[in-house]
Structures are given as C-alpha cells and as structure tokens.
C-alpha positions in Angstrom: 85.6 81.7 85.2 87.3 80.4 88.3 90.2 82.0 90.1 92.3 81.2 93.2 93.9 83.7 95.6 96.4 83.0 98.5 96.4 84.2 102.1 99.3 86.1 103.6 100.9 86.4 107.0 102.1 89.9 108.1 105.5 90.1 109.8 105.0 93.8 110.3 101.3 94.2 111.2 98.7 96.6 109.9 96.9 97.8 112.9 94.6 100.8 112.9 93.0 102.9 110.1 93.9 106.4 109.2 90.8 106.6 107.0 88.2 103.9 107.5 86.2 104.9 104.4 89.1 104.1 102.0 90.7 101.6 104.3 93.9 103.6 104.6 96.2 102.1 107.3 98.0 103.9 110.1 101.2 102.2 109.1 102.8 100.4 106.2 103.1 96.6 106.6 105.1 93.7 105.3 104.0 90.1 104.7 104.9 86.7 103.2 102.3 85.2 100.9 101.3 81.7 101.9 101.5 78.8 99.5 98.5 79.2 97.1 98.0 75.4 97.0 97.8 75.1 100.8 95.6 78.0 102.0 93.4 79.8 99.5 90.0 81.1 98.4 88.6 79.8 95.1 86.0 82.0 93.5 83.8 81.3 90.4 82.2 84.2 88.7 79.8 84.7 85.7 77.4 87.3 84.4 73.9 87.1 85.8 70.6 89.0 85.9 71.3 90.1 89.5 74.1 90.1 92.1 74.2 86.7 93.8 76.9 85.6 96.2 77.7 82.5 98.2 80.5 81.7 100.6 81.2 78.1 101.4 77.9 77.1 99.6 75.8 79.4 101.9 74.0 82.4 100.4 75.4 85.7 101.7 74.4 89.4 101.5 77.3 91.3 100.0 79.0 93.6 102.5 79.5 97.3 101.7 83.2 96.6 101.2 82.5 93.8 98.7 80.2 96.2 96.9 82.9 98.9 96.8 85.3 96.4 95.1 82.7 95.4 92.5 81.7 99.0 91.8 85.3 100.1 91.4 86.0 97.4 88.8 82.7 97.4 87.0 80.8 100.7 87.7 78.2 100.1 85.0 77.2 96.6 85.9 77.3 94.7 89.2 75.1 91.8 88.2 77.3 88.7 88.8 76.9 85.3 90.2 79.8 84.8 92.6 80.6 81.6 94.4 83.5 81.6 96.8 85.0 78.8 98.9 87.7 78.9 101.5 89.7 75.7 102.0 90.4 76.8 105.6 88.3 78.2 108.5 86.6 81.5 107.8 86.8 84.5 110.2 89.2 82.7 112.6 92.2 84.9 112.2 93.6 83.0 109.3 93.4 85.8 106.8 90.3 84.6 105.0 89.4 88.2 104.2 92.8 88.7 102.5 92.4 85.8 100.2 88.6 86.3 99.8 88.8 89.9 98.7 91.9 89.3 96.6 90.0 86.6 94.8 86.9 88.8 94.3 89.1 91.6 92.9 90.9 89.4 90.5 87.8 87.5 89.4 85.7 90.6 88.6 88.7 92.4 86.9 89.2 89.3 84.6 85.6 88.8 83.8 85.1 92.4 82.6 88.5 92.3 80.8 89.9 95.2 82.8 93.5 96.0 81.9 95.1 96.8 85.3 98.5 96.0 86.9 98.6 94.0 90.1 99.6 97.3 91.8 96.4 99.0 90.6 94.3 96.0 91.6 95.9 96.0 95.1 94.4 99.5 95.6 90.9 98.1 94.8 91.4 95.0 96.9 92.3 97.3 99.8 88.8 98.8 99.6 87.5 95.4 100.6 90.1 94.3 103.0 93.4 95.9 103.9 95.4 92.7 104.0 93.8 91.7 100.6 96.0 94.3 99.1 99.1 92.2 100.0 97.6 89.0 98.7 97.7 90.4 95.1 101.4 89.4 95.0 103.5 86.4 95.8 106.7 86.5 97.9 107.6 89.3 100.2 105.1 92.1 99.9 105.0 95.7 101.3 101.7 97.5 101.6 102.7 101.2 101.4 100.3 103.1 103.7 100.0 106.3 101.5 97.7 109.2 102.3 95.1 108.7 99.6 93.5 106.0 97.5 96.0 106.4 94.7 99.1 106.3 97.0 98.1 103.3 99.2 99.1 100.1 97.4 101.1 97.0 97.7 104.3 96.0 95.9 106.4 92.9 95.7 109.9 93.3 97.3 111.3 89.8 96.8 110.4 86.5 95.2 112.2 83.1 95.1 115.8 82.8 96.1 116.2 83.3 99.8 112.4 82.9 100.3 112.6 79.4 98.9 114.7 78.4 101.9 111.9 79.5 104.3 109.1 77.4 105.7 105.9 78.4 107.6 104.2 76.3 110.2 100.5 77.1 110.5 99.2 75.9 113.8 95.4 75.9 114.1 94.6 76.4 117.8 91.0 77.3 117.4 89.2 77.4 114.1 86.0 79.0 115.4 84.9 82.5 114.4 86.5 85.3 116.5 84.3 87.0 119.0 85.8 90.4 118.2 86.8 91.1 114.6 90.1 92.8 113.8 88.4 95.9 112.4 86.3 96.3 115.5 89.4 95.8 117.7 91.4 98.4 115.8 88.8 101.0 116.4 88.8 100.2 120.1 92.5 101.2 120.6 93.2 103.9 118.2 95.5 105.9 120.6 97.8 103.0 121.4 97.8 102.0 117.7 98.7 105.5 116.6 101.7 105.6 118.9 102.9 102.2 117.5 102.2 103.3 113.9 104.1 106.6 114.3 107.3 105.3 115.9 107.8 101.6 116.3 106.2 100.1 113.2 108.1 102.3 110.6 111.4 101.6 112.3 110.8 97.9 112.4 109.8 97.9 108.7 113.1 99.5 107.6 115.1 97.0 109.8 113.3 93.9 108.5 113.5 95.0 104.9 117.3 95.4 105.3 117.4 92.0 107.0 115.7 90.3 104.1 118.1 92.0 101.7 121.0 90.6 103.7 119.3 87.2 104.2 119.7 87.8 108.0 117.3 85.2 109.4 118.0 86.0 113.1 117.2 89.7 112.6 114.0 88.8 110.6 112.9 86.5 113.4 113.5 88.9 116.2 111.7 91.8 114.5 108.8 89.5 113.6 108.3 88.4 117.2 108.8 91.9 118.5 106.0 93.2 116.3 103.6 90.4 117.1 104.1 91.0 120.8 103.5 94.7 120.3 100.2 94.1 118.5 98.8 91.8 121.2 100.1 94.1 124.0 98.1 96.9 122.3 94.9 94.8 122.0 95.1 93.4 125.6 96.0 96.7 127.3 93.4 98.9 125.6 90.4 100.3 127.5 88.4 97.4 126.1 91.0 94.7 126.5 90.7 92.2 123.6 92.5 88.9 124.3 93.1 87.0 121.1 95.7 84.6 122.4 94.7 81.8 124.7 96.8 79.5 127.0 97.8 77.3 124.1 98.8 80.3 122.0 101.0 81.6 124.8 102.5 78.1 125.2 103.4 78.1 121.5 105.1 81.5 122.0 107.1 80.1 124.9 108.0 76.9 123.0 109.5 79.0 120.2 111.5 81.1 122.7 112.8 77.9 124.3 113.7 76.5 120.8 115.7 79.6 120.2 117.5 79.4 123.6 121.0 78.8 122.0 120.4 80.2 118.5 117.5 82.0 116.9 116.1 79.4 114.5 112.4 80.3 114.4 109.9 83.1 114.9 106.3 83.1 116.0 103.7 85.6 114.8 100.0 85.8 115.7 97.4 87.9 113.9 94.1 88.9 115.4 93.3 85.3 116.6 94.8 82.5 118.7 96.3 80.7 115.7 100.1 80.8 115.1 102.4 81.0 112.2 106.0 80.0 112.9 108.7 81.0 110.4 111.8 79.0 110.1 114.3 77.7 107.5 113.8 74.4 105.7 116.9 72.9 107.3 115.3 73.3 110.8 111.7 72.4 110.0 111.8 68.7 111.0 113.5 69.3 114.3 111.1 72.1 115.1 108.0 70.1 114.2 109.1 67.2 116.4 109.9 69.5 119.2 106.4 71.2 119.0 104.5 67.9 118.7 106.0 66.6 121.8 104.1 69.3 123.7 101.1 70.1 121.4 98.6 67.4 121.0 96.8 67.3 117.7 93.1 66.5 118.4 92.2 65.3 114.9 95.6 63.9 114.0 95.9 66.4 111.2 99.6 66.9 110.7 100.7 67.9 107.2 104.4 68.1 106.6 106.5 68.0 103.4 108.4 64.9 104.6 106.5 62.1 106.3 106.6 62.4 110.1 107.6 59.1 111.7 106.7 58.1 115.3 103.9 60.6 115.6 102.1 58.5 118.2 105.3 58.3 120.3 105.8 62.1 120.1 102.2 62.7 121.1 102.4 60.5 124.2 103.8 63.4 126.2 101.8 66.2 124.6 99.2 68.1 126.7 98.3 71.3 125.0 95.6 70.7 122.4 95.6 72.1 118.9 93.4 71.3 115.9 96.0 70.9 113.2 99.5 71.7 112.0 100.5 72.5 108.5 104.0 73.0 106.9 103.7 75.4 104.0 106.1 77.3 101.6 106.1 80.9 100.6 103.9 81.4 97.5 105.6 82.7 94.4 102.4 84.0 93.0 99.3 86.0 93.8 95.9 85.2 92.4 95.7 83.0 89.3 93.0 81.7 87.0 92.2 78.0 87.5 90.1 77.5 84.4 
C-alpha cells in the first residue's frame, strides 16, 4: 500500500511543549495545508517479519516517536516494511516531520484496517510530530492544544472557497539540515515561549480565525507576520540565542514589507529555519513573483509558477541575494490519501 501526505505552514505557530511525553503544545496553532501534489511525503507499507524503515532510500532506525505512532495504531504487531520519500529537503525547516509522520500514521492505520476518524488519527500523528497533527486535514486547520492526549487534536475550519483564492510562495533559501532542531530550540526558551503561549498566541488565534471568516486578507496577513516575528524574537533572544533566519531571510522579510507599503497584499512567515512562505492572493501572485525575482537570484534556475514566467533572465540581471528555488503552490483541499 502506498500513501501520500502533505506538509503544512503554520500561521499561528506551535512553539513550546506543555507535556513533552505526549507532545502536548503550550498553545493552540493554525495552519494552511500545502498542495499535496507540490510538497509531500510518499510512504509505502507492507507486512514483514520485522520492523524495517527507509527514508529517501537510506535505512533508518525508527525514533521513539515513530514507534509511539506505530504502537498506538497496531499494539499487537509492529512488524512492517516502511519506505518513505520526501520530494523536498528533509530537516531543513520545510515541515518534513509534519508530512512524514502524517503519512506514517495514515499508512499504518490503513494497512491494519483501523476504523478511525481524521480527528482521532490527528491525536496519534501528534505523538510523532506536533505539526503532523495538522497535516491530517486539508484547508485551514486548527490544532487544539488540549490538556490530555484525548483533548489535543486537529480540526478543519475551512476548505475551498476563499482558500482557493490564496497562493503560497515557497522560497528555499537553504535546503541543508538545520543545526538546531525545533524541538531542541523549544526546550531552550521555555519561559519566553510560555509568556507568548499564555497571552499573545491565543489572542492572535481568535483574531485570525475571525479574519478568515470575514475573508479579511489584510488582517490575516498582519497577524501572520506578527506571529512569525514573535517566534523568531523568542528564539533569538533566549539564553541560548538560536538564529534560524539569515541575511537572505531577513531581506525577504523586508521585501514583503516594501511590497505592502501602500496596501497589504502579502504576508511572510518563517518556521524554524531560513526558508520563507509568502501568502498572497492569486490576483497579486505574478506581480509579487516578478518583484521578488528582481532581487532574489535563483542559483539553480528553479522557478515553478502556475503561469509561465517570461523574461526571467532580464529580471535576474539585477538580483543579488541568492536563493535555491521558488515555488508557487495552492492550498491543499485534502490531507493524506492513498495513491495505490
């Protein structure tokens, strides 16, 4: 059996654990699921005489969190052959753990014919990766923090409609594995994270949910950027000072602010890494892409947009800040699916 699961990008970030053992977060979070045909983990699973796992064709030792997921879904038998492949860089801050653990959860549940709702499966996926809980759904997704395993789950808030008007630009600044993982960084700054989780994150969550209900893009954009800035302020100003953004990341942030000078048309957000997601409307995507590529030089020439981009060489002639690739993607309408 083969399945595919999408990544997601958090607009209100999950940062800090209330209970590391069960992966309960300090605050509820909100995300958009990324086009399942653009960024995904594909996982093949079958019964076996022992537990064997590969990731991107390399043999791996299952982590304790992977084993938790498998045990929760199939407590009597964990002997599976599991082969996973990411079609994007792993451990680079591009939510590979979200799609990877969502794919693992969905694959095992289907192989053992477990009857469970996506909401129930989101609880299990959370045991492997907090953000994987959100990747169990398409569209706009809230991960409710809860205070126990049973009360911490994800739910779809919106799908299609207004979301179909939105586009995401994924800008790969650096695809190398991060020096400091997000879990490690969260543990380093628990006090700052707790302050954010108690006051600012819940307030932003309610505001942005209302903005989505009202299709108020300007409010959505402003809250998204505010929360991204808050997360990186916490990481950089902790006792251990973790800097995920580099000079190019900061330039992208400044470019979006300049693009919004007369009207808020786009929003940047950075997870625990240097790579950027930029949220905008379909009507502004071409103008935004051309604006960015006049400053950001794509080293490999990898630019993937819905409509062909003409005069790329001319645009790139003035670009100085190097990036690896730029992708235009839609919001996915689905969570994990079977592919055969």
